[in-house]
C-alpha positions in Angstrom: -122.9 -119.3 -63.8 -123.0 -122.7 -62.1 -125.1 -125.4 -63.7 -126.4 -126.8 -60.4 -128.8 -124.0 -59.4 -132.0 -123.6 -61.3 -133.1 -120.6 -63.3 -136.5 -119.2 -62.2 -138.7 -118.4 -65.2 -141.5 -116.1 -64.4 -144.3 -116.6 -66.8 -142.9 -120.0 -67.4 -146.0 -121.3 -69.1 -146.4 -118.3 -71.4 -145.3 -117.7 -75.0 -141.6 -116.9 -74.3 -141.2 -118.6 -70.9 -142.3 -122.0 -72.1 -139.9 -121.9 -75.0 -137.1 -120.7 -72.8 -137.7 -123.5 -70.3 -137.5 -126.0 -73.1 -134.1 -124.6 -74.3 -132.6 -124.5 -70.9 -133.8 -128.1 -70.1 -132.4 -129.3 -73.4 -129.0 -127.9 -72.4 -129.1 -129.5 -69.0 -129.8 -126.3 -67.1 -132.4 -126.9 -64.3 -135.4 -124.6 -64.4 -138.1 -123.6 -61.9 -141.4 -122.5 -63.4 -142.7 -119.4 -61.7 -146.5 -119.4 -62.0 -149.6 -119.5 -59.9 -149.8 -123.2 -60.5 -146.1 -123.8 -60.0 -144.4 -125.4 -57.0 -143.5 -123.3 -55.1 -146.3 -121.0 -56.3 -145.5 -117.6 -57.7 -148.0 -114.8 -57.9 -147.2 -111.2 -58.7 -150.1 -110.0 -56.6 -148.9 -112.0 -53.5 -145.4 -110.8 -52.6 -145.3 -113.5 -49.9 -144.8 -116.0 -52.7 -141.8 -114.3 -54.1 -139.2 -115.4 -51.5 -139.9 -119.1 -51.6 -139.8 -119.1 -55.4 -136.4 -117.4 -55.3 -134.8 -119.8 -52.8 -131.8 -121.4 -54.3 -132.0 -120.0 -57.8 -129.2 -118.6 -59.8 -130.9 -116.2 -62.1 -134.4 -115.0 -63.1 -136.2 -114.4 -66.3 -138.9 -111.8 -65.6 -142.0 -111.8 -67.7 -144.8 -109.8 -66.0 -148.4 -110.8 -66.3 -150.5 -109.5 -68.0 -148.0 -106.9 -69.3 -145.6 -104.2 -68.1 -148.0 -101.6 -69.6 -150.4 -102.2 -66.7 -150.3 -99.4 -64.1 -148.3 -100.4 -61.0 -146.3 -103.0 -62.9 -143.1 -100.9 -62.6 -143.3 -100.6 -58.9 -144.0 -104.3 -58.6 -141.0 -105.2 -60.8 -138.9 -102.8 -58.7 -139.9 -104.4 -55.4 -139.2 -107.9 -56.8 -135.8 -106.9 -58.2 -134.7 -105.5 -54.9 -135.8 -108.7 -53.2 -133.8 -110.8 -55.6 -130.7 -108.8 -54.8 -131.3 -109.1 -51.1 -131.8 -112.8 -51.6 -128.4 -113.1 -53.3 -129.9 -113.6 -56.8 -128.4 -110.9 -59.0 -128.8 -112.1 -62.6 -132.0 -110.8 -64.1 -133.3 -110.7 -67.7 -136.4 -108.6 -68.2 -138.9 -109.1 -71.0 -140.0 -105.5 -71.9 -142.2 -103.9 -74.5 -141.4 -101.3 -77.1 -143.1 -98.0 -77.0 -144.8 -98.7 -73.6 -144.2 -95.9 -71.1 -144.9 -98.1 -68.0 -142.6 -100.8 -69.4 -139.7 -98.3 -69.6 -140.4 -97.2 -66.1 -140.1 -100.9 -65.1 -136.7 -101.0 -66.9 -135.5 -98.1 -64.8 -136.7 -99.8 -61.6 -134.8 -102.9 -62.6 -131.6 -100.9 -63.2 -131.9 -99.2 -59.9 -132.1 -102.5 -58.0 -128.4 -103.2 -58.1 -128.9 -106.4 -60.1 -126.9 -107.6 -63.0 -129.5 -106.9 -65.6 -130.3 -107.4 -69.3 -133.4 -106.0 -70.9 -135.1 -107.5 -73.9 -137.4 -104.8 -75.3 -139.7 -106.6 -77.8 -142.1 -105.8 -80.6 -145.5 -107.4 -81.0 -145.2 -111.2 -81.0 -146.0 -113.1 -84.1 -147.5 -115.8 -81.9 -150.2 -113.4 -80.7 -152.0 -114.6 -83.9 -151.8 -118.3 -82.9 -151.5 -118.4 -79.1 -153.7 -115.6 -78.0 -157.0 -113.7 -78.5 -156.7 -113.4 -82.3 -157.2 -117.1 -83.0 -161.0 -116.9 -82.7 -161.4 -114.0 -85.3 -158.9 -115.7 -87.6 -161.0 -118.9 -87.5 -164.2 -116.8 -88.1 -162.6 -115.3 -91.2 -162.5 -111.7 -90.1 -160.1 -109.8 -87.9 -161.4 -106.4 -86.8 -159.0 -104.2 -84.9 -158.7 -100.4 -84.3 -155.4 -100.0 -86.1 -154.6 -98.4 -89.4 -151.8 -99.1 -92.0 -148.9 -98.6 -89.5 -146.1 -101.0 -89.8 -145.2 -103.3 -86.9 -141.9 -105.3 -86.9 -143.5 -108.5 -85.6 -141.0 -110.6 -83.7 -141.0 -114.4 -83.3 -141.3 -115.8 -79.8 -138.7 -118.4 -80.6 -136.2 -115.7 -81.4 -137.0 -114.0 -78.1 -136.5 -117.3 -76.2 -133.2 -118.0 -77.9 -132.0 -114.5 -77.0 -133.2 -115.0 -73.4 -131.3 -118.3 -73.3 -128.1 -116.7 -74.4 -128.3 -113.7 -72.2 -129.1 -115.8 -69.1 -126.3 -118.3 -69.7 -123.5 -116.3 -71.1 -121.6 -113.5 -69.3 -121.3 -110.8 -72.0 -124.7 -109.3 -71.8 -124.9 -107.7 -68.4 -126.0 -104.0 -68.5 -127.2 -104.2 -72.1 -130.6 -103.5 -73.6 -131.6 -105.3 -76.8 -134.5 -104.2 -78.9 -135.9 -107.3 -80.6 -137.9 -107.0 -83.8 -138.5 -109.1 -86.9 -136.7 -108.3 -90.2 -139.4 -106.2 -91.8 -142.4 -104.0 -91.2 -145.9 -105.3 -91.8 -149.3 -103.7 -91.1 -151.9 -105.9 -89.3 -153.7 -106.1 -92.7 -150.5 -107.4 -94.3 -150.0 -110.0 -91.4 -153.6 -111.3 -91.7 -153.2 -111.5 -95.5 -150.0 -113.6 -95.1 -151.8 -115.9 -92.6 -154.7 -116.3 -95.0 -152.4 -117.3 -97.9 -150.5 -119.7 -95.7 -153.7 -121.3 -94.4 -155.4 -121.3 -97.8 -158.4 -119.4 -96.5 -160.2 -116.2 -97.2 -159.6 -114.1 -94.0 -160.5 -110.4 -94.1 -158.9 -107.6 -92.0 -161.2 -104.7 -91.1 -160.1 -101.5 -89.4 -162.7 -100.4 -86.8 -163.1 -97.5 -84.4 -161.8 -97.6 -80.9 -165.4 -97.5 -79.6 -166.3 -100.5 -81.7 -163.3 -102.4 -80.4 -164.1 -101.6 -76.8 -167.6 -102.8 -77.2 -166.4 -106.0 -78.9 -163.8 -106.7 -76.1 -166.5 -106.1 -73.4 -168.7 -108.8 -75.1 -166.0 -111.4 -74.6 -166.0 -111.3 -70.8 -162.3 -111.1 -70.6 -160.5 -110.4 -67.2 -160.6 -106.7 -66.6 -156.8 -106.3 -66.7 -156.6 -108.0 -70.1 -159.4 -106.0 -71.5 -157.7 -102.8 -70.3 -154.4 -104.0 -71.8 -155.9 -104.6 -75.3 -157.4 -101.2 -75.3 -154.1 -99.6 -74.1 -152.1 -101.4 -76.8 -154.4 -100.5 -79.6 -155.1 -96.9 -78.6 -151.6 -95.9 -77.5 -148.8 -98.2 -78.5 -149.8 -99.2 -82.1 -149.8 -95.6 -83.3 -146.7 -95.9 -85.5 -144.2 -95.2 -82.7 -142.6 -98.7 -83.3 -142.3 -98.3 -87.1 -138.6 -99.1 -87.1 -136.5 -102.2 -87.2 -133.9 -103.0 -84.5 -130.8 -105.3 -84.5 -131.1 -107.0 -81.1 -131.6 -110.5 -82.5 -128.6 -110.0 -84.9 -126.3 -108.7 -82.1 -127.1 -111.6 -79.7 -127.5 -114.5 -82.1 -125.4 -113.5 -85.1 -128.2 -114.1 -87.6 -131.2 -112.5 -89.0 -134.5 -112.7 -87.1 -137.2 -115.1 -88.3 -139.5 -113.6 -90.9 -143.2 -113.5 -90.3 -143.9 -115.5 -93.5 -141.8 -118.4 -92.1 -143.9 -118.2 -88.9 -147.2 -118.1 -90.9 -146.2 -121.1 -93.1 -145.1 -123.2 -90.2 -148.0 -122.4 -88.0 -150.6 -122.9 -90.7 -149.2 -126.4 -91.2 -150.3 -127.3 -87.7 -153.9 -126.7 -88.7 -154.6 -124.1 -85.9 -156.1 -121.6 -88.4 -158.2 -124.3 -90.3 -161.9 -124.4 -89.6 
């Protein structure tokens, strides 16, 4: 890989994309942020924006908004991947999701494009508790979700970004799929309890029905695709299918993944969960 052409980061303002951009920049690798507010603009729903964003780039980190679980995402990723190859950009790293049927269809579309691909298939992000929709209920002192005591191997977004950095800048990861998880399984109740301890607050976790959750989501006036996504994740994906650890972080970085307790302690120190 040359160090003169930029790397295009789709979702470059998101949880993993922003962290990846910071790492690349710190190592002197030029980056181009692919977003609707970027220059040139990139919008998944406007294919005419794809070509200009790809012009002159060396590789692409693909993070699909709002999530690869959304119907039609696989076809869109496939069309984009074919365009990258036709444009002479062949190095692609895809952020994918564990246990998501549509995400795995997108992986197959990527593989079929002829690109030099690497797939990062990730568990639920730890940062969803501090950089997403769960901040508000944590501040309110009660997190109510339609999920039982199933274990989830929460993975830290910093680990994902570090793996993405290595797979984009080193040559030994082409054609490989890495499953990225944290080092242990926690239920959502466990995770909320760890956050409560770290923040020094009384925060309850309540398991609710899917109907109650759907009603609560509707009251928040979220974008339709995001509301659909939350329902899909909590009714389909978080059913125990991902109750297993994987070794992707260890294989790429040669170390253990960051534990959820370290995330909770560090994040609590910022005051984001203090009310």
